[in-house]
N, C-alpha and C positions, 0 to 999 in steps of 0.2 A: 252800438252794436259791433260786436266783435267783426271784422273780415275775415275771409278765407280765399284761395285763389284755387282755382278751378284749371288744369291744364287739358288741352283737347290734342285729340290725334294729331294735327297739322303741328304740335308742337307749342302753340300758341296758350298763352294765359291769359284768365281774366279774373278780376277780384268780385265778390260779392258777399252779401252779408250771412253770416254762419246761419243755418238753419234754412237758407234755400231750399228750394223742392227740384227734382232733376225735371218736372214740368215747365217751372217757372225759368229754369237754365234755358231748355229748350225755346221755348217764346221769346227769349231774350237774343238768342240768335238770330231766328227770323219766325214770321208769322207761320208762315209755310211749315217749317218743321214742328212749331209748336203744335199744330194741327195734328200733323201726321206721326208725330212720336208716339211710343208705345211703350218704352222703359229704357233704362239706361245701365252701363255697367260702370261703375265708380268704384275705384282701386281693385280691378278685377273681379268684383261681385256684382252680380245682376241685381239691380235696383230698379224698384219701382218708382212710379213717376212722383208719387205722393209722399216718398221718404224724404225726410230733410237730411240736409248735408251739412256736418258740423263741422269739418275738418279740411284742412288742403287735402286735394285730391286730383286723380286721372279722373276724366270722364269721356264716355261715348255714348250717343244718343243715338237711339235704335228705332227703325220704322220696320214696317211690314216686309220692306226689301231684305233685311236682315233676316236670314231664313230660321240659323239657329236659334235665335231668341224669339221671334216671332212664332215659331211651330211650339216652343217650350211654353210660351203665354197661351196661345190657342187652345192647346190639350188641357193645360191646368186651369183656366176657365169654363173648358167644357165640362170638364169633371164637375164643378163646383156646378155648373147649370144644370146637369144631368141628377147631382143629388137633389137640387131645389125642385127641379120637375117631379121627381118619384115623391117628394114631401108634400107637394101641394097636391098631388092625386091622391098618396097614400097618407094621410098626416101622422098617423101611429108610426110609422116606419121611423126606425131608429139609425141614425147615421153615423160612421166611422172615420176611415180616411180614406184621399182619393188621390193617389199620385200620378205623376207622368212616365209614361212607360215607353219603349220603342213602338213607335207610329200612332201613339194615342195616350190611354188614361184607363184605370180602372178606379171604382168605388165599390166600398163594401157596404152592404145594409143588413140590417137585424130585423127581417120580416117574418113573419110566420107563415105566409102562403108562399111559395114558390114563384117566381116570375116565371113567366112564360112568353113565347115568342110576340104573343098578341099585346104583353106588357110593353115589351121594348117598343114595337110600334107605335103605342100611346105614349109612353116616355120620348120617345124621340119627336112626335108631333110637338109636346107641349114643350121641348128643348127649342125648336123653331120658333115658339109662340113667345117664350122670352127672351130670346134673341131681338127678335121684331119689336120688342117694349124698347130696347136701347137703355134699360134701367143701368143708373151710373152703379158703378163699384167706388167703394169707399173703406178706408182702412183706419183702425185706431190701436194703440198700444194700451193694454188694459194691464192691471195687478193682478196675482193670482187668486187673491180670495173673492175679488169682483169676477172672474172669470169662471171660477168655479161655481159661485153663487146663480151664475147665470146659467148655466147650465143645467146645474141640479133643480132650479125654476122650470127650465123647459125639458125637463125628464129624458136627458142626453147622457146615459150614464159612460157611453163610451168616451163623450168628448170630456168630462170630468177627469178620466182616468188618464188622460192623453196631457190634459193641463197639468196632473200633478206629476206626470215624467219629465216635464220639461225642466230642464235643470235652471238652478238660483242665477239670475242674473240674465239670462236669455229674456229677450224680450217677447211678449204673449201677444202675437198680433190677432185680430179679430177682423175678417173682411165681410163688406155687406153687398150682396149684388143684388141691387134694389133692397124688397124686405128682407130677403132671406140673407142668414148670416152663417158664417163658418171659421174655424179656426184654422189658421193657414199662415207659414213662414211666406209666402209672395215671392214674388212679386205677382201682380195681375195686369190684366187691360183696365183701362179706363170706364168703358161701358159695356155691358153685352152684346152689344150691336156690331162691337168689332170681331165678334168671333164670326166666322163664315159659314152661314147655317146651311149652304148646300155643298159643306167640305167635311161634315162630319156625319159619322153613321154608328151606331150601337151594334157589336157583333154578337154578343155571347153571354152567357149566365155560366157561372161556376160556383163552386162551393169553397170557404177559405176558412181555416179556423183564425178566431180573433188573435192578434198579435202573434199568428204562426203556433200557436201552441193546441196541442189537440186535445186538452182538457178542459180549454176554453169556448164558449159558444161557436157555433157552427154559423159562417155567415153567406150570404149569398152576394157574390161578386159580379158586377155588369161590365163588360170591358167594351171600351169604344175606341174608334180611331179620329184621327182630324187632320188636315192639311190646311195649307194657305188659299187653296181654290180648288173648285169641283173637277178639274182636270187630273190635277195630282191624285186625288182620292178616286178617280175612275182607274189611273194606272197601278194604284196601289191594290184596288178590288181586283185589277187583271191579274196581277201578280199572284193573289192569292190562290185564284182560279188554276193557272198555271201550275202553282205549287202544288196545288191539290192533284193535277194530272200526272203530276211527276214522283208524287211522294213514294220514295222508295219503298215502304211497307205495302202500299198497293202493286207497284211493280212487282214487288218479290214475289206475290201470290200469283201473278200471271206467268211471269218466268220461271216458278219453282224454284227460288234461288236459296231460302230460309224461313225458318219461322223461330218466334218466342212463345213460352209458356209458363204458368204461373209456378211451377216446380223450380225452376232454375232464373229467378227473375235478372234481368239486365245478362242475360247469358244466350248466346247463338247456337241455335240448332242448324248447322249449315246444311245443304242439300246437294247433292254431286254438281247441279248447275251452278250455285253459287261457291261451292267448294272448290270449283273449276277457275273461277275468277279470281278468288283469293288465291292459290298456287300459282296460276299464272301471273300475278302482279307479283308475287313474294319472287319467283323466279326471277322477272324481269331487275327486280331491286337488287337481287343479290348478285349478277351479272354486273349492273350498274356499281354498285359498291366494290367489287374486286378489281375492276377496272382501274377503279380511283384509289385503289393503294389499302381497302381496309382487310382487317383478319377477322373471319367470323367466331364467335364464341357462342355458349351457351351456358347459364349458370341455373341453380338450384330455385324451384318455384317456393320452397317453405325455409324462412332464415330464423333463426335465432334473434329474440328480442335484443340482445347485448349488441348486435352489428347495428340495428335501427338507432340504439340509441346513440352510440359511438357517433353516426353519421348525421343524427340531428333529426332524422326523419320521424322517429318516434314521436317526439314532442309536436313536430308539425303537423304531422298525419295521423298520428295514433286513432284519432276517431275514424278514419276512412281506411283502416287497415282490417281485413279477416284474420282474428288471431286463432292460432291453432295448439290448444294445451295438451300436451302427453306426460304419460307416467314414464320417465326414465329409469331402467332398474337400475338400484339402490341409492336414487336420488332421492332427496330427503322432500323435496317440493317438486310439484309438476313443472316440466319445461315450458315456457311460454315462446312460440315461435308466431310467427305472421308471413300469411301470402304475399309475396312480395309486390309492393303498389308502383315500383318502378325499379330500375335495373343496376344504375350507377354506382351503389355501395358496393354489387359484387363485382362488378367490373374493375373497380379498384383492387378487389382481393386478388383476382387474375394478374393485374398488373403488379401487384406486390411481390408474385411468385419470382425469384431470383434477383439479381443486382440489373440493374439499368444504367445504361450510359448516355451522356448526350449525343453520342451519336445513334441511340436507337430510337430516336424521338425525330418526329413526331409518330406515334402509335396510336394507329387509328384501329378501333376495337368496337365490332357490331354485333347485334344479336337481333334475332327476331324475336323479341321478349314478350312472352306472355305474363302478363299484369292482370292484378286483380285490386279493385278500390270500391269500398261502400259508397254507392252513390244511393240518395233517397229515393225511396221509389216513384216521389212525383216527379224526379228530374229523368228519369229513364225515358229513352223517347228511341223506338226501333233500335238499330245499330248506330245511330248517331250518339248516343250516350247510354254506355251500357257499364258490367261492374267487371266483367272479364273481357279481356282485349289483348291485342299482340300491336307493338310498336315495332317500328323500322329504325331501332335505337342505335346511338352508336355514341361512343365517348373519345374525344382525340385527348391522347397525353402528350403535350408540348413544351417548350420553353418560351419564356414570356416574349422572346424575341420572335416568335413563330406563329402569333397569335395572328397577326396581319395577313399573311400568307395562308394559312388554315383558314382564316375569314373568306377569303376571296376564293380558295379554291372549294370550299363547302358552299358559296353561292352560285357558284359556275356549276357544281353538281346540281344544285335544287332547278336552276332553270332549265337544264337539260331535262330532267324528270318530268319537272312540270309541262315541258313543250312536248313532249314524247303521250303525256297523258291528255293535252288537248286545253292546257290553261298557257296562253302566249305570254301573257303579263301578271305581276303579283306587286303588292306593295308590302311596305317594310315599317313596321313599329318597333321602338325601342323604348323598352320596359327597364325601368330604374328600380332603385331601390324600395320596397315594400318596409309599412312599419316595424313589422315582425321580422327579425332577419339575424342570421350569424355572420360574424366577422365585423371586425371593426369600420368605423369610417374610412379609415386611410386604404384599408384594402378595397373597401366598396370603391374610392375615389379613383383608383388604381383601373381596377376592373372595368368601370364605366366608361373611361378615359379611352383604355384599352379597345373596347369594342366599338366603341364611335368612331374612333379613328382608324380602325379595319374595314369601318363597314362605309367609311367616306373613299377610304382607299379603293375599296373594291366598286366603287362609282355608283353607290346608291344613295339615296336621300331616305329620310326618315320620319315619321311622325312621332312624337314624344307619346307615352302611353304610361303617365306618372304612377309609381308606387306598384306595378305589377309585375316586378321580377320575381325570379326564384328566391326562395328563402336564404341561398347559397351565393348569387349572382345575377347581375343583370342579364337580358335576353333579347334577341330579334325575335320577332313572330313575324312569318310570311303570310300572307293574307290573300286567297285566290276571292276572285268574282265570277259566280257563274253565269249560266246562259239570261237567268231573268233576275241578274243583280244582286242577289245574296252574297255576302262576303262569309268566306268561311278561313278562320285562321287554323294552318294546318303546318306547317314548318316552324322550327325553333331553332336558335343556337344561343346557348348561355355559356358565358366565361365565369368560370369556378376556381377560385384561390382559395376558397375554404374548404372543400370536401379532401384534397390531398392533406391540407394539415390535420383535420380531423382524423383521418384514418393512415396517417403517416405513411404516405407517398412519397418517395424521393428517387432522385437519379445522381449520377456522378458525373459532375460537370468536367470541362477542359482543365479546371483548377484541380481538379483533384478531391474537389470537396463536394458533400452531399447537398444538394439543392432540392426544392419542392418544384414539383410540375404543375402547370396551369393545367387544367381539366376543362376540354370544351364539350357539353352535350349538346347531341343535336340528331334530329329526327328531319324527314322531309315529309313523309306523308302523315306522320304522327301516328294515331290507330289506325290499324288496318281497317278494321270494322267503320269507324267513322269517315276513311277516305273511300272505301268501296259506294256506301252511301250516298256521297256527295257526287261519284263518278254517277253512277246509276241516276242521281236525280237532275247532274249536269247533261247528260245524252238521253233523257227520258227514256231511258232504258235499251236506247239505241245504240250499245257500247260499240268503241271501235271493234274491226272485225277480228283482229290478233287478240283482243280481250274478252268476247263474246264468247259464253260458257257454250253454246250450240250455235257454229258457225254456219252450216249448211245442212237442209234437209234435203234427201233426194225422194220424189215423190212420185208414185207412178200414177198415172192417169188410167191404164187399164192393167189386167192382171197378167197380161202377156207379157208386159214390160216388167215383170219383177227381176227375172234374172239378169237385166241389165242395170236396174236400179241396184242393186247388192254389187255388181262390178262396179260402177262408178263412185259407189260408196268406200269400196276397198280401194281404188285407184286413190281416191282424194285423201283415204286415211293414211296409206302408205306415204302421202307428199307431205303429211304434217296438217293436216287439215282436220277440223273436227266435226265429222260428218257422221249423218244418219239415215236409215233408212225409213221411208214410209209406205208401206203396201198393203194398206189396211182396204179394205172394200168400200170406199168411201169416195163422194165425189172431191173432184181436185178443186173445185171453188172451197169447199169445206176445210180440206187440208190447208189451203193456204190460207184463207181466215184463221185458224186456230194457230198456227205456225207465225203468222204475222202478231199475233197478240202476244205471243210469246217472246216477240220479238227478234225471232231468228234473222239474220242480215239476209242469206241467199236461200232462195228455194228454187231448185233444178226440177223443172218438171218433164216427165218423160213419159212418152207415149208410144204408138206403134209405127208412126214417121221417126222418131228419135233414136227407136231400135235400128230401123232399116237403115238409117245414115248415121250411125254412132254420132249423133249429136244430144245437146241437153238443150230447153228452152230456161233461160236463166230469168227469174224474177226477185229484184233486188229490195227490200225493206223500204218503203214509202214512194218507190217509183211505181209509174202507173205501167211504164212500157217493157216490154219484155224485148228478150233477143237471144238468136240461136247460135251454139257457138260448136265445133267439134271437141269431143271429149278431151282430148291431148290438150288444146288451148286452153281451156276452162280450168284442167286441172294444175297447168302451170300457172295461170293467171291467179288462182286462189291460193297457193301454195306461196307463191310471192308476198299475197295480201294476210298471209298467216303468221307472217314471220312478225316479231315484235319489232319496236322501233329500232333498238340497238343492235338487232341482227341482220338489218335491211343493208 
């Protein structure tokens, strides 16, 4: 029997007979590890304990303490257990696929009757019964003909199609969970009892076309979530409740910010309150950019196809562009234009006007650029995912030796902006070359090394995000974590040697010769629409005073106070505070409830005593206690609060 060498994380190696399983390796280390093991990583690949190892390899044995691997297995096994439960209850149901997704899994079923909430409860009960049976999980590799014959005999046409789609040479793995069988790449746990019964929950049912094709059968997709223990499940469910309370679409209705409608899918109808947030944020960003040495430009919305072809965007993004065809006078064919999906090629056109010297660089060119991209209707989500949006976009044209300093400068700029908007920290991810890209490997090597070095020089560590760079260059992604633990990728910085070459951008160097500038693509907020949605949810609608669309409501308690209410409102408005009067013939408690629901930060109540003493009673959102202050005092106080952070 041939021998193989397995190397462990501590660097030690052991010899074993070829074909040994990961389970046997774990048991050879210690009886305890043999019992606790759930899977392994062999040569970087997640490995089932039952799979044989045939060649020299590195190996890591995993237990439930290894969160990433444990969650993958728990959720994958739970998907199979759910499918088994469905077929045990309704034997005629056809099964299809059931992958792991964020926080859980889903499985698609072909069933004539729709699943109901009561059905989900019944399935969940049966899942716990299956878990409690502790049925063994076994795996075998079959040839294609045997697998197809098996599924045809069992009336599972979707599985037949899946087997036929497996490329020649790839193993066809068949898994048994007790008596129930499924086609799966694995790995899996070793018995059903390893899935924590009190840490899984079925969440919802949705429709899904088979293989995502609208011409194929509509299936029913059941979603579930799973964790390592009951406490983690409880935290997740609490987070979902809190997320629902903070949902920007719900808060937008309460605060009268915007709406969406079918006649303009993925486009936002901003109401006065919402547009006030938008313009306040935009004015803040404009001042910040001006202070950091940016010039602001504006470029066309509709651009001829030829520019997008030269830049490479037509091949890469063509299917996501909105096409505009027009009949130009005296032209033989219709002119094909596109609404711009991004701003970068247009910024190069401005750069190319006139000769540039090395002394002109860096040139920081910013635009609040309105872009349009076709997003599938199923992907649209409030103002978080839209088809029409505006970016705080900028492009920095610089020399290679300026990349490091410009990277450091941008990260410092972005840090100030995020702090002002309530985010003290952020994480950085480095996205390297994608499979489909423009430019040579030599150019990509240079761009990746330059961006990595600059990021390290700026004092930031980063996580690698393999293959997720732009088609023209690597990028940094800046990730914010909100109040309930969700991550949002907002800012980006990309190093691009490709686009200046494609669009013939040059500058005259100190040597008198022409050189290509490097183009740094950057955004701090990203989409204004999405970032405003994030802000609304981060603050649960209680936006910072300077950003709140309605900062103060001055409310009368009695009609005799109306004149003083208007006087107070006018004084606040003159001082730069967004104030409005409420002199309706309603009780003050009604007014307070209404304006509190609309998340107005400050309500000033005025009755007869306040009129006589020229004072106001102040009620701040979320505070039970009120206080009384003189008119001049409160005007000065609120005028200071109303200033954006960069003006204080």
